[in-house]
C-alpha positions as CSV (number, residue, x, y, z in Angstrom):
1,M,-0.5,0.0,-0.2
2,E,2.6,2.6,0.8
3,E,4.5,1.2,-2.4
4,G,1.2,2.4,-4.3
5,K,1.0,5.5,-2.2
6,A,4.6,6.7,-3.1
7,L,4.2,5.7,-6.6
8,L,1.0,7.8,-7.1
9,Q,2.8,10.8,-5.5
10,A,5.8,10.5,-8.0
11,K,3.0,10.4,-11.3
12,D,1.8,13.5,-10.0
13,R,4.9,15.1,-9.3
14,L,6.2,14.0,-12.7
15,E,3.1,14.9,-14.8
16,K,3.2,18.2,-13.0
17,E,6.8,19.2,-14.1
18,V,6.1,18.1,-17.8
19,E,3.0,20.8,-17.7
20,E,5.2,23.3,-16.6
21,V,8.3,22.3,-19.6
22,Q,5.9,22.0,-22.0
23,R,4.3,25.5,-20.7
24,Y,7.7,26.9,-21.1
25,L,8.4,25.1,-24.6
26,S,4.3,26.7,-26.0
27,R,5.2,30.3,-25.4
28,D,5.2,32.3,-27.9
29,D,9.1,33.8,-28.2
30,V,10.0,30.4,-27.2
31,A,8.0,28.2,-30.3
32,S,8.6,31.3,-32.6
33,F,12.8,30.9,-31.5
34,R,15.0,29.4,-34.5
35,V,18.7,28.7,-34.0
36,V,19.7,30.3,-37.3
37,D,18.3,33.3,-38.5
38,R,16.7,34.3,-42.0
39,D,20.6,34.9,-43.4
40,G,21.1,31.3,-42.2
41,F,23.5,32.9,-39.0
42,P,23.8,31.7,-35.8
43,N,21.2,33.4,-33.9
44,S,23.5,35.3,-31.4
45,N,21.0,34.7,-28.2
46,V,23.3,31.9,-26.5
47,D,21.0,31.9,-23.3
48,M,17.8,31.8,-25.0
49,I,19.5,28.4,-27.0
50,Y,20.7,26.8,-23.6
51,A,17.6,27.1,-21.6
52,I,15.2,25.8,-25.0
53,R,17.9,22.9,-25.8
54,N,18.2,22.2,-21.9
55,A,13.7,22.1,-21.2
56,Q,13.9,19.6,-24.7
57,H,16.0,17.5,-23.2
58,R,14.6,17.6,-19.4
59,L,10.9,17.3,-20.8
60,R,12.8,13.5,-22.7
61,C,13.7,12.4,-19.5
62,L,10.7,13.3,-17.3
63,Q,8.5,11.5,-20.5
64,T,11.0,8.5,-19.8
65,D,10.7,8.1,-16.3
66,H,7.0,9.1,-16.3
67,T,6.9,5.7,-18.4
68,A,8.8,3.7,-16.0
69,V,6.9,5.2,-13.0
70,M,3.5,4.1,-14.7
71,Q,4.6,0.6,-15.7
72,Q,5.9,0.0,-12.0
73,I,2.1,1.5,-10.6
74,E,0.6,-1.7,-13.2
75,S,3.1,-4.0,-11.5
76,C,1.6,-2.9,-8.1
77,L,-1.8,-2.9,-8.8
78,L,-1.2,-6.5,-10.9
79,R,0.0,-7.7,-7.4
80,L,-2.4,-6.3,-4.6
81,H,-5.7,-7.4,-7.4
82,A,-3.7,-11.1,-6.9
83,A,-2.8,-10.6,-2.8
84,S,-6.8,-10.0,-2.7
85,R,-7.9,-12.8,-4.7
86,E,-6.0,-15.1,-2.6
87,E,-7.3,-13.2,0.6
88,K,-10.7,-13.8,-0.6
89,A,-10.1,-17.3,-1.6
90,A,-9.2,-17.9,2.0
91,T,-11.5,-16.1,3.5
92,Q,-14.4,-18.6,2.0
93,A,-14.0,-22.0,3.4
94,P,-16.9,-24.3,2.7
95,Q,-19.1,-25.1,5.7
96,H,-18.6,-28.8,6.5
97,T,-21.5,-30.8,7.6
98,K,-20.1,-33.9,9.6
99,T,-23.4,-36.2,9.5
100,S,-22.2,-38.8,7.6
101,K,-18.4,-40.0,6.0
102,Q,-20.0,-42.7,4.0
103,A,-19.3,-42.4,0.4
104,P,-22.7,-41.9,-1.3
105,P,-24.1,-45.1,-3.5
106,A,-22.8,-44.7,-7.7
107,S,-27.2,-44.0,-7.8
108,Q,-26.3,-40.3,-6.4
109,V,-23.1,-39.3,-7.8
110,V,-23.1,-36.7,-10.7
111,A,-19.6,-36.0,-11.4
112,V,-16.2,-36.1,-9.9
113,V,-13.7,-33.1,-9.8
114,D,-10.2,-33.9,-11.1
115,E,-8.9,-30.7,-12.0
116,V,-9.2,-27.5,-10.4
117,T,-6.9,-24.5,-11.5
118,H,-5.7,-22.2,-8.9
119,G,-7.8,-18.8,-8.6
120,S,-10.5,-20.1,-10.7
121,P,-13.9,-19.8,-9.5
122,A,-14.0,-23.3,-8.4
123,H,-10.9,-23.1,-5.9
124,E,-12.2,-20.3,-4.5
125,A,-15.5,-21.9,-3.8
126,G,-13.2,-24.5,-1.9
127,F,-13.5,-26.9,-4.7
128,H,-10.7,-29.7,-4.3
129,V,-9.6,-33.0,-6.6
130,G,-11.1,-35.8,-6.1
131,D,-14.6,-34.3,-4.5
132,I,-17.9,-36.4,-6.2
133,V,-20.6,-34.3,-6.5
134,T,-23.5,-35.1,-5.6
135,T,-26.0,-32.0,-6.2
136,F,-24.6,-29.1,-8.8
137,G,-27.6,-26.5,-9.0
138,S,-30.6,-28.3,-9.7
139,C,-28.6,-31.3,-11.3
140,T,-29.1,-34.0,-8.7
141,H,-28.9,-38.1,-9.1
142,K,-32.2,-40.1,-8.0
143,D,-32.2,-43.5,-7.6
144,G,-33.3,-44.8,-10.4
145,D,-32.2,-42.3,-13.2
146,A,-30.7,-43.5,-16.0
147,L,-28.7,-40.5,-17.8
148,T,-25.7,-41.0,-19.6
149,P,-22.4,-39.3,-18.6
150,Q,-23.5,-36.7,-21.6
151,E,-26.8,-35.9,-20.5
152,V,-25.2,-35.2,-17.1
153,L,-22.8,-33.1,-18.7
154,L,-25.2,-31.3,-20.7
155,Q,-27.2,-30.7,-17.2
156,M,-24.3,-29.0,-15.4
157,Q,-23.7,-26.9,-18.6
158,T,-27.4,-26.2,-18.5
159,V,-26.8,-24.9,-14.6
160,V,-23.7,-22.5,-15.4
161,K,-24.8,-20.7,-18.0
162,A,-27.9,-20.2,-16.7
163,N,-26.3,-18.9,-13.1
164,M,-23.2,-16.5,-14.3
165,D,-22.7,-14.3,-11.6
166,R,-24.7,-16.3,-9.3
167,S,-23.8,-18.4,-6.2
168,V,-24.7,-21.9,-7.5
169,P,-25.0,-24.7,-4.0
170,V,-23.5,-27.9,-4.6
171,V,-22.9,-30.5,-1.7
172,V,-19.7,-33.1,-2.8
173,Y,-18.6,-36.2,-0.5
174,R,-14.9,-35.4,0.3
175,E,-12.6,-38.7,1.8
176,G,-12.3,-38.2,5.2
177,E,-14.5,-35.3,5.9
178,G,-18.1,-36.7,4.8
179,I,-20.5,-34.6,3.1
180,V,-19.5,-31.1,2.2
181,Q,-21.8,-28.0,1.5
182,L,-20.3,-25.5,-1.1
183,A,-21.4,-22.4,-3.2
184,V,-19.6,-21.8,-6.6
185,T,-20.3,-18.4,-8.7
186,P,-19.9,-19.4,-12.4
187,R,-17.6,-15.9,-14.2
188,Q,-15.7,-14.3,-16.8
189,W,-12.3,-14.9,-15.5
190,D,-8.3,-15.3,-16.3
191,G,-8.6,-18.3,-17.6
192,P,-10.7,-20.7,-19.5
193,G,-14.3,-21.1,-18.9
194,L,-16.7,-20.2,-16.1
195,L,-15.7,-22.5,-13.5
196,G,-11.9,-23.4,-14.0
197,C,-12.2,-27.1,-13.0
198,H,-12.9,-30.0,-14.8
199,L,-16.1,-32.5,-13.8
200,I,-16.3,-36.1,-15.4
201,P,-19.9,-36.7,-15.2
202,A,-21.4,-39.8,-13.4
203,K,-21.9,-42.8,-15.5
């Protein structure tokens, strides 16, 4: 935070000085000044020549410094954004329900999580590789359902697309913990897809 404030102050200071130098160079007497007169002889006003060249050089230096500071500000903002996302992911702990540690029957399994990308919506929601999904929004398997893996996948895709930027309740079975209740919000993020995880539909 202190680094960001210092960079912003440096940016403001550079922009103010750039403005002052540009104001000087745009003055009528400066803008119309010629190093060589109409007859081709060097202008005798050495002080003016020196002042203008010095101002032009200073302007180039200030613009270079300003570009460097802006790059540092961008880098600082990216770090702050990444830290904020990690903090958000750490505070969004899943709600655990430990009423049962017995794995659900195959007939109730919707899908299995086999990949979770760091920083994704699924990661922030607390998905773990190996989680057995029994409820994904309105998508559930009831005893007697005879859906193909393709039909299960289509159901989950429908739930995701219908709930862009809205929380979707998810219930999983996690080895060693039992039933875990999660909530994931499908959204655009830095990676592919809207969840950032790979689900294998139940067979």
